[in-house]
Structures are given as structure tokens and as C-alpha cells.
KOLMI-545323 format. One record per residue (C-alpha): residue number from 1; residue in three letters; x, y, z. Coordinates in steps of 0.5 Angstrom, whole numbers, plus 500, padded with zeros to 3 digits. Example, Ala and Ser with C-alpha at 12.3 -4.5 7.8 and 13.67 -1.06 7.14 Angstrom:
% residues 2
[1 'ALA' [525 491 516]]
[2 'SER' [527 498 514]]
% end
This chain:
% residues 517
[1 'MET' [500 500 500]]
[2 'THR' [502 507 498]]
[3 'GLN' [502 512 504]]
[4 'THR' [496 515 501]]
[5 'GLU' [493 508 501]]
[6 'VAL' [495 507 508]]
[7 'LEU' [493 514 510]]
[8 'ILE' [485 514 508]]
[9 'VAL' [485 507 511]]
[10 'LEU' [487 510 518]]
[11 'VAL' [482 516 517]]
[12 'ASN' [476 511 515]]
[13 'SER' [478 507 521]]
[14 'MET' [478 513 526]]
[15 'THR' [472 514 532]]
[16 'LYS' [468 520 532]]
[17 'SER' [473 522 539]]
[18 'GLU' [478 521 535]]
[19 'LYS' [477 526 530]]
[20 'LYS' [475 531 534]]
[21 'SER' [480 530 538]]
[22 'PHE' [484 532 532]]
[23 'MET' [480 537 530]]
[24 'ILE' [482 541 537]]
[25 'TYR' [488 540 535]]
[26 'ALA' [488 543 528]]
[27 'SER' [485 549 531]]
[28 'GLN' [490 550 536]]
[29 'SER' [496 549 531]]
[30 'GLU' [500 553 527]]
[31 'SER' [496 557 521]]
[32 'ASN' [498 553 515]]
[33 'LYS' [492 548 514]]
[34 'ALA' [493 545 508]]
[35 'TYR' [493 538 512]]
[36 'LEU' [487 539 515]]
[37 'PHE' [483 541 508]]
[38 'LEU' [486 533 506]]
[39 'PHE' [483 530 512]]
[40 'GLY' [476 533 510]]
[41 'LEU' [477 531 503]]
[42 'ILE' [478 524 506]]
[43 'ASN' [473 524 511]]
[44 'LYS' [467 528 509]]
[45 'LEU' [467 527 502]]
[46 'GLN' [468 521 503]]
[47 'ILE' [474 520 497]]
[48 'GLY' [477 512 497]]
[49 'THR' [483 513 491]]
[50 'PRO' [489 516 492]]
[51 'GLU' [488 519 484]]
[52 'GLU' [481 521 486]]
[53 'LEU' [484 525 492]]
[54 'LYS' [491 527 489]]
[55 'ASN' [486 531 484]]
[56 'ALA' [481 534 489]]
[57 'PHE' [487 537 493]]
[58 'GLN' [491 540 487]]
[59 'LYS' [484 543 485]]
[60 'ASN' [484 547 491]]
[61 'ARG' [491 547 494]]
[62 'GLN' [495 549 487]]
[63 'HIS' [500 552 491]]
[64 'CYS' [501 546 496]]
[65 'SER' [504 540 495]]
[66 'PHE' [500 534 496]]
[67 'ASP' [505 529 498]]
[68 'THR' [508 534 504]]
[69 'ALA' [501 534 506]]
[70 'VAL' [500 527 507]]
[71 'LYS' [506 525 511]]
[72 'TYR' [505 531 515]]
[73 'LEU' [497 529 517]]
[74 'TYR' [500 522 518]]
[75 'LYS' [504 524 522]]
[76 'VAL' [499 528 526]]
[77 'LEU' [494 523 527]]
[78 'LEU' [499 518 529]]
[79 'LYS' [501 523 535]]
[80 'ILE' [495 525 537]]
[81 'LEU' [492 516 537]]
[82 'VAL' [498 515 541]]
[83 'SER' [496 520 545]]
[84 'LEU' [490 518 546]]
[85 'ARG' [492 511 548]]
[86 'GLN' [496 513 553]]
[87 'ALA' [489 514 558]]
[88 'GLN' [486 509 554]]
[89 'ASP' [491 503 555]]
[90 'SER' [496 501 560]]
[91 'TYR' [500 497 554]]
[92 'TYR' [501 504 552]]
[93 'SER' [502 508 558]]
[94 'LEU' [507 503 561]]
[95 'PHE' [511 503 555]]
[96 'ASN' [511 511 555]]
[97 'ARG' [513 511 562]]
[98 'LEU' [519 507 561]]
[99 'LEU' [521 513 556]]
[100 'VAL' [519 518 562]]
[101 'ILE' [523 515 566]]
[102 'ARG' [530 514 561]]
[103 'VAL' [528 522 560]]
[104 'LEU' [529 523 568]]
[105 'CYS' [536 519 567]]
[106 'GLU' [538 523 562]]
[107 'LYS' [537 529 566]]
[108 'LEU' [541 526 572]]
[109 'LEU' [534 525 576]]
[110 'PHE' [536 519 578]]
[111 'ASP' [532 519 584]]
[112 'GLU' [525 521 581]]
[113 'ALA' [528 515 576]]
[114 'LEU' [527 511 581]]
[115 'LYS' [522 511 585]]
[116 'LEU' [517 512 577]]
[117 'THR' [522 505 576]]
[118 'ARG' [519 502 583]]
[119 'LYS' [513 503 581]]
[120 'THR' [512 501 573]]
[121 'ILE' [516 495 576]]
[122 'ASN' [509 493 581]]
[123 'GLU' [503 496 575]]
[124 'ALA' [507 491 570]]
[125 'LYS' [506 485 575]]
[126 'LEU' [500 487 577]]
[127 'VAL' [497 486 570]]
[128 'GLU' [503 481 567]]
[129 'ASN' [506 485 562]]
[130 'GLN' [512 481 562]]
[131 'PHE' [515 485 557]]
[132 'VAL' [516 492 560]]
[133 'LEU' [517 489 567]]
[134 'LEU' [523 486 564]]
[135 'ILE' [526 492 562]]
[136 'ALA' [524 496 568]]
[137 'GLN' [528 491 572]]
[138 'ARG' [534 492 568]]
[139 'THR' [533 499 568]]
[140 'GLU' [533 499 576]]
[141 'LEU' [539 496 576]]
[142 'GLU' [542 501 572]]
[143 'ILE' [540 507 575]]
[144 'LEU' [542 503 582]]
[145 'LEU' [550 502 578]]
[146 'SER' [550 509 576]]
[147 'GLN' [549 511 583]]
[148 'ASN' [554 505 586]]
[149 'PHE' [549 501 589]]
[150 'ASN' [548 506 594]]
[151 'HIS' [545 503 600]]
[152 'VAL' [544 496 596]]
[153 'SER' [546 491 600]]
[154 'GLU' [549 485 596]]
[155 'LYS' [543 480 598]]
[156 'VAL' [538 485 595]]
[157 'LEU' [542 485 589]]
[158 'ILE' [543 477 588]]
[159 'ASN' [535 477 588]]
[160 'LYS' [534 483 583]]
[161 'HIS' [538 479 578]]
[162 'PHE' [534 472 581]]
[163 'GLN' [527 476 579]]
[164 'ILE' [530 479 572]]
[165 'GLY' [532 471 571]]
[166 'GLN' [524 469 573]]
[167 'THR' [522 474 568]]
[168 'LEU' [526 472 563]]
[169 'THR' [523 465 564]]
[170 'GLY' [517 466 564]]
[171 'ILE' [518 470 557]]
[172 'ARG' [520 464 555]]
[173 'ARG' [515 459 557]]
[174 'ILE' [510 464 555]]
[175 'ASN' [514 465 548]]
[176 'GLU' [514 457 546]]
[177 'GLN' [507 456 548]]
[178 'THR' [504 462 544]]
[179 'THR' [509 459 537]]
[180 'LEU' [505 452 538]]
[181 'TYR' [499 455 538]]
[182 'GLU' [500 459 532]]
[183 'LEU' [503 454 529]]
[184 'LEU' [497 450 529]]
[185 'LYS' [492 456 528]]
[186 'TYR' [497 456 521]]
[187 'ARG' [495 449 519]]
[188 'MET' [489 450 521]]
[189 'ILE' [487 456 516]]
[190 'TYR' [492 454 510]]
[191 'ASN' [491 446 510]]
[192 'GLY' [484 445 514]]
[193 'SER' [481 442 519]]
[194 'VAL' [484 435 520]]
[195 'ARG' [481 430 515]]
[196 'SER' [483 423 517]]
[197 'ALA' [487 419 522]]
[198 'LYS' [494 420 519]]
[199 'GLN' [493 429 519]]
[200 'LYS' [490 427 527]]
[201 'LYS' [497 423 528]]
[202 'ASP' [500 429 524]]
[203 'LEU' [499 434 529]]
[204 'ASN' [503 430 535]]
[205 'ASP' [509 433 534]]
[206 'LEU' [505 440 537]]
[207 'VAL' [501 437 542]]
[208 'PHE' [507 433 545]]
[209 'SER' [511 440 545]]
[210 'GLU' [506 443 548]]
[211 'MET' [504 438 555]]
[212 'SER' [512 439 555]]
[213 'ILE' [513 445 557]]
[214 'VAL' [505 446 561]]
[215 'ALA' [510 440 564]]
[216 'SER' [515 443 566]]
[217 'THR' [511 450 568]]
[218 'HIS' [511 451 575]]
[219 'THR' [508 458 576]]
[220 'GLU' [502 459 572]]
[221 'THR' [501 465 571]]
[222 'PHE' [494 468 566]]
[223 'GLU' [497 469 560]]
[224 'ILE' [500 461 561]]
[225 'ARG' [494 459 563]]
[226 'LYS' [490 463 557]]
[227 'MET' [495 460 551]]
[228 'HIS' [495 452 554]]
[229 'GLN' [487 452 554]]
[230 'LEU' [487 456 547]]
[231 'PHE' [491 450 544]]
[232 'GLN' [488 445 547]]
[233 'ALA' [481 448 545]]
[234 'ASN' [484 449 538]]
[235 'TYR' [487 442 537]]
[236 'LEU' [481 439 540]]
[237 'ILE' [476 443 534]]
[238 'ALA' [481 441 529]]
[239 'ILE' [481 434 531]]
[240 'GLY' [473 434 531]]
[241 'ASP' [472 433 538]]
[242 'TYR' [466 438 539]]
[243 'LYS' [464 437 546]]
[244 'SER' [471 436 549]]
[245 'ALA' [473 443 545]]
[246 'LEU' [467 446 548]]
[247 'HIS' [468 444 555]]
[248 'SER' [475 447 554]]
[249 'PHE' [472 453 552]]
[250 'TYR' [469 454 557]]
[251 'GLU' [473 453 562]]
[252 'LEU' [478 458 559]]
[253 'ASN' [472 463 559]]
[254 'LYS' [472 462 566]]
[255 'VAL' [479 464 567]]
[256 'PHE' [478 470 562]]
[257 'GLU' [472 473 566]]
[258 'ASN' [476 472 573]]
[259 'ASN' [481 477 571]]
[260 'LYS' [478 482 566]]
[261 'HIS' [484 487 568]]
[262 'LEU' [488 482 564]]
[263 'TRP' [485 483 558]]
[264 'ALA' [489 486 552]]
[265 'ASN' [485 492 549]]
[266 'PRO' [482 490 543]]
[267 'PRO' [481 483 547]]
[268 'ILE' [483 479 540]]
[269 'TYR' [484 473 545]]
[270 'TYR' [477 474 548]]
[271 'VAL' [475 474 542]]
[272 'LEU' [478 467 540]]
[273 'VAL' [474 464 546]]
[274 'LEU' [468 467 544]]
[275 'GLU' [469 464 537]]
[276 'GLY' [471 458 539]]
[277 'ILE' [464 456 544]]
[278 'LEU' [460 458 538]]
[279 'GLU' [463 455 533]]
[280 'SER' [463 448 538]]
[281 'LEU' [455 449 540]]
[282 'HIS' [454 450 533]]
[283 'ILE' [456 443 531]]
[284 'ILE' [453 440 536]]
[285 'LYS' [447 444 534]]
[286 'ASP' [445 449 540]]
[287 'TYR' [443 454 538]]
[288 'ASN' [440 457 544]]
[289 'GLY' [446 457 548]]
[290 'MET' [449 461 542]]
[291 'GLN' [444 467 543]]
[292 'TYR' [448 468 550]]
[293 'PHE' [456 468 547]]
[294 'VAL' [452 472 541]]
[295 'ASP' [451 477 546]]
[296 'LYS' [457 478 549]]
[297 'LEU' [460 479 543]]
[298 'LYS' [455 484 541]]
[299 'ARG' [457 488 548]]
[300 'LEU' [464 488 547]]
[301 'LYS' [467 495 546]]
[302 'SER' [474 498 543]]
[303 'THR' [477 504 539]]
[304 'SER' [478 500 533]]
[305 'ALA' [475 500 527]]
[306 'ASN' [477 494 525]]
[307 'PHE' [476 490 531]]
[308 'ARG' [468 492 531]]
[309 'ALA' [468 490 524]]
[310 'ASN' [470 484 525]]
[311 'VAL' [467 482 531]]
[312 'MET' [459 484 527]]
[313 'CYS' [462 480 522]]
[314 'LEU' [463 474 527]]
[315 'ALA' [457 476 531]]
[316 'PHE' [452 476 524]]
[317 'GLN' [456 469 522]]
[318 'TYR' [453 465 529]]
[319 'GLU' [446 469 529]]
[320 'LEU' [446 467 521]]
[321 'PHE' [447 459 521]]
[322 'PRO' [442 457 525]]
[323 'LEU' [438 460 520]]
[324 'LEU' [441 457 514]]
[325 'ASP' [441 450 518]]
[326 'LEU' [434 450 518]]
[327 'GLY' [433 453 512]]
[328 'ASP' [430 460 514]]
[329 'PHE' [432 463 507]]
[330 'ALA' [428 469 508]]
[331 'LYS' [429 471 515]]
[332 'ALA' [437 470 513]]
[333 'ASN' [436 476 507]]
[334 'LYS' [432 480 512]]
[335 'LEU' [439 479 517]]
[336 'MET' [443 481 512]]
[337 'ALA' [440 488 512]]
[338 'GLN' [440 489 519]]
[339 'TYR' [448 488 518]]
[340 'SER' [448 493 512]]
[341 'LEU' [453 497 517]]
[342 'LEU' [458 491 516]]
[343 'TYR' [457 491 509]]
[344 'GLU' [458 498 508]]
[345 'ASN' [466 497 512]]
[346 'GLN' [468 490 509]]
[347 'SER' [474 494 507]]
[348 'LEU' [476 493 515]]
[349 'LEU' [475 485 516]]
[350 'ASN' [481 481 515]]
[351 'ILE' [481 476 509]]
[352 'THR' [479 470 512]]
[353 'ARG' [472 475 514]]
[354 'GLN' [471 477 508]]
[355 'ALA' [471 471 504]]
[356 'GLU' [466 467 510]]
[357 'LEU' [461 474 509]]
[358 'LEU' [462 474 501]]
[359 'LEU' [461 465 502]]
[360 'TYR' [455 467 506]]
[361 'THR' [452 472 502]]
[362 'THR' [452 468 496]]
[363 'ILE' [449 462 500]]
[364 'ILE' [443 467 502]]
[365 'TYR' [442 470 495]]
[366 'LEU' [443 463 492]]
[367 'GLU' [436 460 496]]
[368 'ASN' [432 466 495]]
[369 'ASN' [433 465 487]]
[370 'ASN' [437 472 487]]
[371 'ILE' [442 468 481]]
[372 'VAL' [445 474 478]]
[373 'LEU' [447 478 485]]
[374 'ALA' [449 470 488]]
[375 'LYS' [454 470 482]]
[376 'LYS' [456 478 482]]
[377 'THR' [457 476 489]]
[378 'ILE' [462 470 488]]
[379 'ASN' [465 472 483]]
[380 'ARG' [468 477 487]]
[381 'ILE' [472 473 492]]
[382 'PHE' [475 470 484]]
[383 'PHE' [477 478 482]]
[384 'ASN' [482 477 488]]
[385 'ASP' [485 470 486]]
[386 'LYS' [491 471 489]]
[387 'ILE' [489 475 496]]
[388 'PHE' [484 468 498]]
[389 'TYR' [487 462 494]]
[390 'HIS' [492 460 500]]
[391 'LEU' [485 460 505]]
[392 'SER' [483 452 506]]
[393 'LEU' [476 455 506]]
[394 'TYR' [478 456 498]]
[395 'ARG' [477 450 495]]
[396 'THR' [469 451 499]]
[397 'ILE' [469 456 496]]
[398 'ARG' [470 454 489]]
[399 'MET' [463 449 491]]
[400 'ILE' [458 454 492]]
[401 'LYS' [461 457 486]]
[402 'LEU' [459 451 482]]
[403 'MET' [452 451 486]]
[404 'VAL' [451 458 483]]
[405 'TYR' [453 456 476]]
[406 'TYR' [449 449 476]]
[407 'GLU' [443 454 478]]
[408 'LEU' [445 457 470]]
[409 'LYS' [446 452 468]]
[410 'ASP' [453 453 465]]
[411 'PHE' [455 446 464]]
[412 'ASP' [461 447 460]]
[413 'PHE' [464 451 466]]
[414 'ILE' [463 447 471]]
[415 'ASN' [465 441 468]]
[416 'LEU' [472 446 466]]
[417 'GLU' [471 448 474]]
[418 'ILE' [471 441 476]]
[419 'ARG' [477 438 472]]
[420 'SER' [482 443 475]]
[421 'ILE' [479 441 483]]
[422 'LYS' [481 434 481]]
[423 'ARG' [488 435 478]]
[424 'GLU' [489 439 485]]
[425 'ILE' [486 434 489]]
[426 'SER' [490 427 486]]
[427 'SER' [496 432 488]]
[428 'GLU' [493 431 495]]
[429 'LEU' [493 424 500]]
[430 'GLU' [486 426 503]]
[431 'SER' [481 430 501]]
[432 'TYR' [473 430 504]]
[433 'LYS' [468 425 501]]
[434 'THR' [463 430 500]]
[435 'GLU' [468 435 495]]
[436 'ARG' [469 428 491]]
[437 'LEU' [460 427 492]]
[438 'MET' [460 435 490]]
[439 'MET' [463 434 484]]
[440 'SER' [461 427 482]]
[441 'VAL' [453 430 482]]
[442 'LEU' [455 437 479]]
[443 'GLY' [458 433 472]]
[444 'LYS' [452 429 472]]
[445 'GLN' [448 435 469]]
[446 'MET' [442 432 474]]
[447 'SER' [437 437 472]]
[448 'PHE' [436 434 465]]
[449 'PHE' [435 427 468]]
[450 'THR' [428 425 469]]
[451 'LEU' [425 424 476]]
[452 'LYS' [426 416 475]]
[453 'LYS' [432 416 474]]
[454 'ARG' [434 421 479]]
[455 'LEU' [431 416 484]]
[456 'VAL' [435 411 482]]
[457 'ILE' [442 416 483]]
[458 'TRP' [439 417 490]]
[459 'GLU' [438 410 492]]
[460 'LYS' [445 408 490]]
[461 'ILE' [449 415 494]]
[462 'SER' [444 415 500]]
[463 'HIS' [448 411 503]]
[464 'GLU' [454 414 502]]
[465 'ILE' [451 420 505]]
[466 'ASP' [450 417 511]]
[467 'VAL' [457 415 512]]
[468 'ILE' [458 422 511]]
[469 'LYS' [454 425 516]]
[470 'GLN' [457 420 521]]
[471 'ASP' [464 422 519]]
[472 'LYS' [467 427 525]]
[473 'PHE' [472 429 519]]
[474 'GLU' [466 432 515]]
[475 'MET' [464 436 520]]
[476 'GLN' [470 441 518]]
[477 'VAL' [466 442 512]]
[478 'LEU' [459 441 513]]
[479 'GLN' [459 446 519]]
[480 'LEU' [461 451 513]]
[481 'PHE' [455 448 509]]
[482 'ASP' [450 443 508]]
[483 'PHE' [453 440 502]]
[484 'THR' [449 433 503]]
[485 'ALA' [442 437 503]]
[486 'TRP' [444 441 496]]
[487 'ILE' [446 435 493]]
[488 'GLU' [439 431 496]]
[489 'SER' [434 436 494]]
[490 'LYS' [437 437 486]]
[491 'ILE' [437 429 486]]
[492 'ARG' [430 428 490]]
[493 'ASP' [428 435 486]]
[494 'ILE' [425 438 492]]
[495 'SER' [428 445 495]]
[496 'LEU' [433 445 500]]
[497 'ILE' [428 448 505]]
[498 'MET' [424 441 506]]
[499 'VAL' [431 437 506]]
[500 'LEU' [434 442 511]]
[501 'LYS' [427 441 515]]
[502 'GLU' [428 435 515]]
[503 'LYS' [435 434 517]]
[504 'TYR' [434 438 523]]
[505 'SER' [428 434 525]]
[506 'ALA' [432 427 525]]
[507 'PHE' [437 430 528]]
[508 'SER' [432 433 534]]
[509 'HIS' [429 426 535]]
[510 'PRO' [434 422 532]]
[511 'ASP' [429 416 533]]
[512 'VAL' [425 418 528]]
[513 'ASN' [426 418 521]]
[514 'LYS' [433 414 522]]
[515 'GLN' [434 413 515]]
[516 'ARG' [431 418 510]]
[517 'LYS' [430 415 503]]
% end
């Protein structure tokens, strides 16, 4: 991104209070207000591209340098935003205090610096900020050294060295656990969830390493407990053990609720906890339990526009899933309208959230018979193919695209796309059975078959569908969309809504309709 593009994103992500603070600063600053005019262009006129912004600026400020105004406005905005964060967040304020201590030392005000350093050490311990704690502890020793350890015994000095060693040990433990958690999440995002017993075995290196770290940890801080539970819960999700994962997430939620003063700002990790709980509840179809945690998501506050947009998207998805599962596509369409603000702020979403939002929007349009909008929406992902290609979600998105083109009866495109997907699958050791079944059905051009012929096909593959539904590894893809229900609706020539309602009824009453023909 160019600096102009970064500036546009920065201004559009600012809150009302942040913009107000900027305007107050600008009203008190020097008379050269080219940067203020530039801010107004972005903020009020909603100019979105660097070229449009430059043209509008030069049209009204012919004697001013656009590049200089961009650099200065960017510098001023960051200065104001950091200043505001210092009053809102202990993370910012503690690091800022380290700079103040350094200035006091440079001015030889060692007594004042020492007082502030010890105060910082105590507060860093309270909020478990290990990195500030380490710097503050080292700074304290530097100040004592500069005063020739005046009034400090050797025993006290050795104890301070020991405390620094403990801090370093804690940082190393946290780093090791965070590394394993990040590797696990990376594999889940880009390799997809576990699809076979072999892939489950391939995760054992991470599991054994994590167990070793936990066994060697004697002091359990909030950060260590958090990373341990997050790893365990996400591993259980990856292997499809959702009931155990839900239990782990509930335990983790208790840890967070009991330590609200230690939450990051924004509370990114707490959102991961709520997402894990909601995902597990969705898999076991506890829709009533989901709403409680969706409401918790909605109550989260942050000054970060990106954070708010991603949390809003998460809340939308988990309000949407019960409607999709039950085939209530009309209500899903209304829910989408209620989240119009989310669609206005799509650019603030991370890549995975953007892909998920476009995928579910496509499904809603498709099942409400708005095929043109469905095609337009799903193709937005493929216009930015390089961005989304590496996501494990990408192949599922391609399946949804095939569904759209099936409704358009564009079988030439479908056959071409199926051949492309099969080439990719052939290079992998494992693939979802659901994907293979979808391609088999889509390639048959079922809409040209008689009902009698379709029912013969249904007799052949209904057992295969039953096997897929019982496979915990196949749940990984079916939780995104129930492709087996779509297949059944097309083969049996009945509405998807009816199939989904029958399936939910069978799930809620397992003794009824054990096998549907």
C-alpha cells in the first residue's frame, strides 16, 4: 500500500471521538491548514482512491504539495492516536512511562527515575506485562549501577537478578506456547481441519511439545493458562471432538471472566474464545445456547474500527447459521439487511472473514432465487484470486460457485472447473468425501434426467451420504454448508428448505426417520 492508501484507511477507521480530538488539535495549530483540508476530503467526501484524492486536493490547493500534506497528516494522526491510547490502555501507558524514565535518567534525576521505575515494575506485575516488566527491572539495575549501588546490599542485588531470571523464564514459556498455538492455527487455516486419522497423527508433534511445556511450568500465569487452553480447545476442534472442545472453551471463558483486568485492548483473544464456543455449539446444534454468546460478542467495545467490524461479522455469522441450517432463507435475507453496516465496512475485515461473508451472502442470494446477485457476489472472490487462493476455505467457495453455475445451467464451465479441482485433489493424500460426491453429482447434469432416473441415482448414493454424515472429519466442511442436503434436493427434486427441515427433525428426534429414502 502507498502512504496515501494507508492514510485513507486510517482516516476511515477513526472513531468520532478520535476525529474530534484531531479537529481540536488542528484548531490550535499553525495557520497552514493544507493537511486539514486533505483530512476533510477523505472524511467528508468519502474519496476512496489516491488518484481521486490527489486531483481533488490539487484543484483547490494548487500551490501546496500533495505528498507533503499526506506525510504531515499521517504523522499528526498517529501522534494524536497514540496520545489517546496512553489514557485508555495500560499497554500504551506503561511503555510510555519507560520513555519518561529514560528522559529522567538523561537529566540525572535518578531518584525520581527510580521511584517511577519501581512503580512501573509493580503495575507491570499486576497486569502481567512481562515485556515492560523485564525492561523496567533492567532499568532499575542500570540506575542503581549509576549510583554505585548506594544503600543496596549484595543479597538485595542477587535477589533482583533472580527476579529478572524468573521474568525471562516466564517470557520464554509464553513464547513457546504462543509459537505452538500459532503453528496449530496456521495449519488449520491453510491446510484445513483434520480429514483423516493420518492427518490427526501429523499434529502429534505440536501436542507432545505443548504437553512438555505445560509439564515443566511451575508458575501458572493468566497468559500461560490462556495459551494452554486455547491450544487444547483448537486442537480438539481440528480433530472434530467438539464436545471436549466446548468443555475446554467453557473453562477458558471462566479464566477470562475472572481476569478482566488482564484483557488486551482490543480483547482479540477473548473473541477467539467466544468464537470457539459458538463453533462447538453450532456443530452440536445447540442454537439456544449460541445466542447467549452472540450477545457477549455484541457487547464487546473497542476504539478499533477493524476489531469492531470483524466482531460484527462474527456475530452476523452465528446469528445466520441456525437460519441456514433450518432452511429459513427468507429470514436470512432479512438478517443480512439488518447488518447493512457490516457490508459497508467489508474492507475492514480480515481475509478469512471477507471470504466467509461473501460465501454466506452468495448462499442467501442463491436460495432466495436471486441467481444474478449470487453470481456477482461469489465472483468477487475470484476477481481477487491471489488473496484468497491459499485459504483452506477456497475449495469450499469453489463448490458454492459450482452450485451457482448449476442453477444457470452453465455445464461447460462446471465441467472445466471440476477437472481443475480434480487435478488439485489428485496431488493431495486426502480430500473430503463431500467434495468428491458434489463433483460427481454436478457432472451428471441432473436437471436433464427424469425423476425416475434421479431416484435410481439416489438409491445408489444415499448410503454414501449417510456415511458422510456420520464421519466426524466430514463435519469440518458440512458446518460451512450442508452440501449433502443440497445434493439430496437436486436428486429427489424437492426444495432445499424441505430437506433441511427433515434433517433437523431427524437430528432433534433420532428415533424418527432414521433413514430417509
